[in-house]
Each structure stands twice: as structure tokens, then as C-alpha cells.
Chimera marker file (.cmm) of the C-alpha trace (Angstrom):
<marker_set name="trace">
<marker id="1" x="56.052" y="162.119" z="127.580" r="1" g="1" b="0" radius="0.5"/>
<marker id="2" x="54.671" y="164.936" z="129.757" r="1" g="1" b="0" radius="0.5"/>
<marker id="3" x="56.844" y="166.491" z="132.325" r="1" g="1" b="0" radius="0.5"/>
<marker id="4" x="55.391" y="165.952" z="135.772" r="1" g="1" b="0" radius="0.5"/>
<marker id="5" x="57.884" y="167.689" z="138.095" r="1" g="1" b="0" radius="0.5"/>
<marker id="6" x="60.641" y="170.205" z="138.268" r="1" g="1" b="0" radius="0.5"/>
<marker id="7" x="64.115" y="169.054" z="137.505" r="1" g="1" b="0" radius="0.5"/>
<marker id="8" x="67.777" y="170.362" z="137.231" r="1" g="1" b="0" radius="0.5"/>
<marker id="9" x="70.875" y="168.941" z="135.829" r="1" g="1" b="0" radius="0.5"/>
<marker id="10" x="74.216" y="170.488" z="135.558" r="1" g="1" b="0" radius="0.5"/>
<marker id="11" x="75.898" y="173.638" z="137.070" r="1" g="1" b="0" radius="0.5"/>
<marker id="12" x="76.887" y="177.245" z="136.383" r="1" g="1" b="0" radius="0.5"/>
<marker id="13" x="80.589" y="176.344" z="136.566" r="1" g="1" b="0" radius="0.5"/>
<marker id="14" x="82.816" y="177.137" z="133.610" r="1" g="1" b="0" radius="0.5"/>
<marker id="15" x="82.511" y="174.570" z="130.583" r="1" g="1" b="0" radius="0.5"/>
<marker id="16" x="79.195" y="173.303" z="132.070" r="1" g="1" b="0" radius="0.5"/>
<marker id="17" x="75.561" y="173.970" z="131.389" r="1" g="1" b="0" radius="0.5"/>
<marker id="18" x="72.582" y="174.337" z="133.698" r="1" g="1" b="0" radius="0.5"/>
<marker id="19" x="69.280" y="172.769" z="132.331" r="1" g="1" b="0" radius="0.5"/>
<marker id="20" x="66.143" y="173.477" z="134.263" r="1" g="1" b="0" radius="0.5"/>
<marker id="21" x="62.916" y="171.886" z="133.315" r="1" g="1" b="0" radius="0.5"/>
<marker id="22" x="59.446" y="172.662" z="134.714" r="1" g="1" b="0" radius="0.5"/>
<marker id="23" x="55.933" y="171.444" z="134.004" r="1" g="1" b="0" radius="0.5"/>
<marker id="24" x="53.839" y="173.673" z="131.944" r="1" g="1" b="0" radius="0.5"/>
<marker id="25" x="50.044" y="173.824" z="131.270" r="1" g="1" b="0" radius="0.5"/>
<marker id="26" x="50.733" y="174.364" z="127.504" r="1" g="1" b="0" radius="0.5"/>
<marker id="27" x="51.075" y="171.228" z="125.255" r="1" g="1" b="0" radius="0.5"/>
<marker id="28" x="54.274" y="172.630" z="123.459" r="1" g="1" b="0" radius="0.5"/>
<marker id="29" x="57.647" y="172.902" z="125.065" r="1" g="1" b="0" radius="0.5"/>
<marker id="30" x="58.941" y="176.382" z="125.567" r="1" g="1" b="0" radius="0.5"/>
<marker id="31" x="62.747" y="176.760" z="125.208" r="1" g="1" b="0" radius="0.5"/>
<marker id="32" x="64.881" y="179.700" z="126.591" r="1" g="1" b="0" radius="0.5"/>
<marker id="33" x="68.581" y="179.817" z="125.775" r="1" g="1" b="0" radius="0.5"/>
<marker id="34" x="71.344" y="181.930" z="127.513" r="1" g="1" b="0" radius="0.5"/>
<marker id="35" x="74.848" y="181.356" z="126.663" r="1" g="1" b="0" radius="0.5"/>
<marker id="36" x="78.222" y="183.221" z="126.941" r="1" g="1" b="0" radius="0.5"/>
<marker id="37" x="78.840" y="181.865" z="123.273" r="1" g="1" b="0" radius="0.5"/>
<marker id="38" x="75.357" y="182.646" z="121.919" r="1" g="1" b="0" radius="0.5"/>
<marker id="39" x="76.749" y="184.352" z="118.792" r="1" g="1" b="0" radius="0.5"/>
<marker id="40" x="78.861" y="181.588" z="117.817" r="1" g="1" b="0" radius="0.5"/>
<marker id="41" x="76.866" y="178.420" z="119.063" r="1" g="1" b="0" radius="0.5"/>
<marker id="42" x="73.434" y="179.771" z="119.833" r="1" g="1" b="0" radius="0.5"/>
<marker id="43" x="71.879" y="177.999" z="116.816" r="1" g="1" b="0" radius="0.5"/>
<marker id="44" x="73.562" y="174.752" z="117.506" r="1" g="1" b="0" radius="0.5"/>
<marker id="45" x="72.527" y="174.697" z="121.293" r="1" g="1" b="0" radius="0.5"/>
<marker id="46" x="68.863" y="175.423" z="120.256" r="1" g="1" b="0" radius="0.5"/>
<marker id="47" x="69.029" y="172.615" z="117.635" r="1" g="1" b="0" radius="0.5"/>
<marker id="48" x="70.521" y="170.110" z="120.001" r="1" g="1" b="0" radius="0.5"/>
<marker id="49" x="67.595" y="170.858" z="122.494" r="1" g="1" b="0" radius="0.5"/>
<marker id="50" x="64.980" y="170.685" z="119.990" r="1" g="1" b="0" radius="0.5"/>
<marker id="51" x="66.309" y="167.530" z="118.713" r="1" g="1" b="0" radius="0.5"/>
<marker id="52" x="66.428" y="165.842" z="122.137" r="1" g="1" b="0" radius="0.5"/>
<marker id="53" x="62.900" y="167.205" z="122.892" r="1" g="1" b="0" radius="0.5"/>
<marker id="54" x="61.556" y="165.596" z="119.650" r="1" g="1" b="0" radius="0.5"/>
<marker id="55" x="63.391" y="162.338" z="120.319" r="1" g="1" b="0" radius="0.5"/>
<marker id="56" x="62.083" y="161.883" z="123.700" r="1" g="1" b="0" radius="0.5"/>
<marker id="57" x="58.518" y="163.115" z="122.825" r="1" g="1" b="0" radius="0.5"/>
<marker id="58" x="58.628" y="165.694" z="125.632" r="1" g="1" b="0" radius="0.5"/>
<marker id="59" x="55.479" y="167.758" z="126.038" r="1" g="1" b="0" radius="0.5"/>
<marker id="60" x="54.098" y="170.313" z="128.398" r="1" g="1" b="0" radius="0.5"/>
<marker id="61" x="57.197" y="171.823" z="129.686" r="1" g="1" b="0" radius="0.5"/>
<marker id="62" x="59.376" y="174.925" z="130.038" r="1" g="1" b="0" radius="0.5"/>
<marker id="63" x="63.049" y="174.250" z="129.242" r="1" g="1" b="0" radius="0.5"/>
<marker id="64" x="65.782" y="176.718" z="130.310" r="1" g="1" b="0" radius="0.5"/>
<marker id="65" x="69.331" y="176.426" z="129.238" r="1" g="1" b="0" radius="0.5"/>
<marker id="66" x="72.022" y="178.439" z="130.823" r="1" g="1" b="0" radius="0.5"/>
<marker id="67" x="75.338" y="177.592" z="129.023" r="1" g="1" b="0" radius="0.5"/>
<marker id="68" x="78.679" y="178.460" z="130.253" r="1" g="1" b="0" radius="0.5"/>
<marker id="69" x="80.753" y="177.045" z="127.210" r="1" g="1" b="0" radius="0.5"/>
<marker id="70" x="79.900" y="173.366" z="127.566" r="1" g="1" b="0" radius="0.5"/>
<marker id="71" x="80.743" y="170.879" z="124.875" r="1" g="1" b="0" radius="0.5"/>
<marker id="72" x="77.765" y="169.377" z="122.967" r="1" g="1" b="0" radius="0.5"/>
<marker id="73" x="78.234" y="166.004" z="124.569" r="1" g="1" b="0" radius="0.5"/>
<marker id="74" x="77.883" y="167.740" z="128.004" r="1" g="1" b="0" radius="0.5"/>
<marker id="75" x="74.783" y="169.612" z="126.855" r="1" g="1" b="0" radius="0.5"/>
<marker id="76" x="73.217" y="166.359" z="125.528" r="1" g="1" b="0" radius="0.5"/>
<marker id="77" x="73.993" y="164.642" z="128.771" r="1" g="1" b="0" radius="0.5"/>
<marker id="78" x="72.324" y="167.336" z="130.988" r="1" g="1" b="0" radius="0.5"/>
<marker id="79" x="69.305" y="167.532" z="128.804" r="1" g="1" b="0" radius="0.5"/>
<marker id="80" x="68.755" y="163.796" z="128.799" r="1" g="1" b="0" radius="0.5"/>
<marker id="81" x="69.285" y="163.800" z="132.719" r="1" g="1" b="0" radius="0.5"/>
<marker id="82" x="66.753" y="166.718" z="133.249" r="1" g="1" b="0" radius="0.5"/>
<marker id="83" x="64.235" y="165.015" z="130.946" r="1" g="1" b="0" radius="0.5"/>
<marker id="84" x="64.381" y="161.730" z="132.582" r="1" g="1" b="0" radius="0.5"/>
<marker id="85" x="64.007" y="163.332" z="136.062" r="1" g="1" b="0" radius="0.5"/>
<marker id="86" x="61.006" y="165.391" z="135.053" r="1" g="1" b="0" radius="0.5"/>
<marker id="87" x="59.193" y="162.609" z="133.504" r="1" g="1" b="0" radius="0.5"/>
<marker id="88" x="59.874" y="159.777" z="135.994" r="1" g="1" b="0" radius="0.5"/>
<link id1="1" id2="2" r="1" g="1" b="0" radius="0.2"/>
<link id1="2" id2="3" r="1" g="1" b="0" radius="0.2"/>
<link id1="3" id2="4" r="1" g="1" b="0" radius="0.2"/>
<link id1="4" id2="5" r="1" g="1" b="0" radius="0.2"/>
<link id1="5" id2="6" r="1" g="1" b="0" radius="0.2"/>
<link id1="6" id2="7" r="1" g="1" b="0" radius="0.2"/>
<link id1="7" id2="8" r="1" g="1" b="0" radius="0.2"/>
<link id1="8" id2="9" r="1" g="1" b="0" radius="0.2"/>
<link id1="9" id2="10" r="1" g="1" b="0" radius="0.2"/>
<link id1="10" id2="11" r="1" g="1" b="0" radius="0.2"/>
<link id1="11" id2="12" r="1" g="1" b="0" radius="0.2"/>
<link id1="12" id2="13" r="1" g="1" b="0" radius="0.2"/>
<link id1="13" id2="14" r="1" g="1" b="0" radius="0.2"/>
<link id1="14" id2="15" r="1" g="1" b="0" radius="0.2"/>
<link id1="15" id2="16" r="1" g="1" b="0" radius="0.2"/>
<link id1="16" id2="17" r="1" g="1" b="0" radius="0.2"/>
<link id1="17" id2="18" r="1" g="1" b="0" radius="0.2"/>
<link id1="18" id2="19" r="1" g="1" b="0" radius="0.2"/>
<link id1="19" id2="20" r="1" g="1" b="0" radius="0.2"/>
<link id1="20" id2="21" r="1" g="1" b="0" radius="0.2"/>
<link id1="21" id2="22" r="1" g="1" b="0" radius="0.2"/>
<link id1="22" id2="23" r="1" g="1" b="0" radius="0.2"/>
<link id1="23" id2="24" r="1" g="1" b="0" radius="0.2"/>
<link id1="24" id2="25" r="1" g="1" b="0" radius="0.2"/>
<link id1="25" id2="26" r="1" g="1" b="0" radius="0.2"/>
<link id1="26" id2="27" r="1" g="1" b="0" radius="0.2"/>
<link id1="27" id2="28" r="1" g="1" b="0" radius="0.2"/>
<link id1="28" id2="29" r="1" g="1" b="0" radius="0.2"/>
<link id1="29" id2="30" r="1" g="1" b="0" radius="0.2"/>
<link id1="30" id2="31" r="1" g="1" b="0" radius="0.2"/>
<link id1="31" id2="32" r="1" g="1" b="0" radius="0.2"/>
<link id1="32" id2="33" r="1" g="1" b="0" radius="0.2"/>
<link id1="33" id2="34" r="1" g="1" b="0" radius="0.2"/>
<link id1="34" id2="35" r="1" g="1" b="0" radius="0.2"/>
<link id1="35" id2="36" r="1" g="1" b="0" radius="0.2"/>
<link id1="36" id2="37" r="1" g="1" b="0" radius="0.2"/>
<link id1="37" id2="38" r="1" g="1" b="0" radius="0.2"/>
<link id1="38" id2="39" r="1" g="1" b="0" radius="0.2"/>
<link id1="39" id2="40" r="1" g="1" b="0" radius="0.2"/>
<link id1="40" id2="41" r="1" g="1" b="0" radius="0.2"/>
<link id1="41" id2="42" r="1" g="1" b="0" radius="0.2"/>
<link id1="42" id2="43" r="1" g="1" b="0" radius="0.2"/>
<link id1="43" id2="44" r="1" g="1" b="0" radius="0.2"/>
<link id1="44" id2="45" r="1" g="1" b="0" radius="0.2"/>
<link id1="45" id2="46" r="1" g="1" b="0" radius="0.2"/>
<link id1="46" id2="47" r="1" g="1" b="0" radius="0.2"/>
<link id1="47" id2="48" r="1" g="1" b="0" radius="0.2"/>
<link id1="48" id2="49" r="1" g="1" b="0" radius="0.2"/>
<link id1="49" id2="50" r="1" g="1" b="0" radius="0.2"/>
<link id1="50" id2="51" r="1" g="1" b="0" radius="0.2"/>
<link id1="51" id2="52" r="1" g="1" b="0" radius="0.2"/>
<link id1="52" id2="53" r="1" g="1" b="0" radius="0.2"/>
<link id1="53" id2="54" r="1" g="1" b="0" radius="0.2"/>
<link id1="54" id2="55" r="1" g="1" b="0" radius="0.2"/>
<link id1="55" id2="56" r="1" g="1" b="0" radius="0.2"/>
<link id1="56" id2="57" r="1" g="1" b="0" radius="0.2"/>
<link id1="57" id2="58" r="1" g="1" b="0" radius="0.2"/>
<link id1="58" id2="59" r="1" g="1" b="0" radius="0.2"/>
<link id1="59" id2="60" r="1" g="1" b="0" radius="0.2"/>
<link id1="60" id2="61" r="1" g="1" b="0" radius="0.2"/>
<link id1="61" id2="62" r="1" g="1" b="0" radius="0.2"/>
<link id1="62" id2="63" r="1" g="1" b="0" radius="0.2"/>
<link id1="63" id2="64" r="1" g="1" b="0" radius="0.2"/>
<link id1="64" id2="65" r="1" g="1" b="0" radius="0.2"/>
<link id1="65" id2="66" r="1" g="1" b="0" radius="0.2"/>
<link id1="66" id2="67" r="1" g="1" b="0" radius="0.2"/>
<link id1="67" id2="68" r="1" g="1" b="0" radius="0.2"/>
<link id1="68" id2="69" r="1" g="1" b="0" radius="0.2"/>
<link id1="69" id2="70" r="1" g="1" b="0" radius="0.2"/>
<link id1="70" id2="71" r="1" g="1" b="0" radius="0.2"/>
<link id1="71" id2="72" r="1" g="1" b="0" radius="0.2"/>
<link id1="72" id2="73" r="1" g="1" b="0" radius="0.2"/>
<link id1="73" id2="74" r="1" g="1" b="0" radius="0.2"/>
<link id1="74" id2="75" r="1" g="1" b="0" radius="0.2"/>
<link id1="75" id2="76" r="1" g="1" b="0" radius="0.2"/>
<link id1="76" id2="77" r="1" g="1" b="0" radius="0.2"/>
<link id1="77" id2="78" r="1" g="1" b="0" radius="0.2"/>
<link id1="78" id2="79" r="1" g="1" b="0" radius="0.2"/>
<link id1="79" id2="80" r="1" g="1" b="0" radius="0.2"/>
<link id1="80" id2="81" r="1" g="1" b="0" radius="0.2"/>
<link id1="81" id2="82" r="1" g="1" b="0" radius="0.2"/>
<link id1="82" id2="83" r="1" g="1" b="0" radius="0.2"/>
<link id1="83" id2="84" r="1" g="1" b="0" radius="0.2"/>
<link id1="84" id2="85" r="1" g="1" b="0" radius="0.2"/>
<link id1="85" id2="86" r="1" g="1" b="0" radius="0.2"/>
<link id1="86" id2="87" r="1" g="1" b="0" radius="0.2"/>
<link id1="87" id2="88" r="1" g="1" b="0" radius="0.2"/>
</marker_set>
């Protein structure tokens, strides 16, 4: 699936995550992660994002994750929503 429009899911509130997805001219998906708990959970946040990108077959996108201490289930929900909005 190729990203065809900008999409956003989530917020910058405490215990939430803001996921921003934009179409890109490159075939690969570029990933940028910012988190208040980067030292503790940065690898897991990145792994979850990469897993969902691979599972959905997303391509041609720039993905930015701004985490404010969200649980993994919240991160997954925000990523799925942003990807669905960007590819629909």
C-alpha cells in the first residue's frame, strides 16, 4: 500500500502518542521516533512501528512518532489508524 495523503492519529497528551504519516517520493518508509521514555522503550516503539509497516505493506511514506508514554496497545491503535487514513 502506498501512502496517498497526509494523516494524523493521537495527541500529545500525557500517556498518548501522536503519529504523523506523509507520502514520500522514496519507496521505503522513513521512521522518526521521539519519546519521553526513549532510553527505556525506544527499541520496542521502533520494533512495533516496523512490524505494523511490514504487516500492512506500507510504502512511500514518512512516519513520525511522538510518544508521551503511551502503552503499546495505544501505539498500535494510533499507527493502524494513521496508516488506514493515509492509504484510503
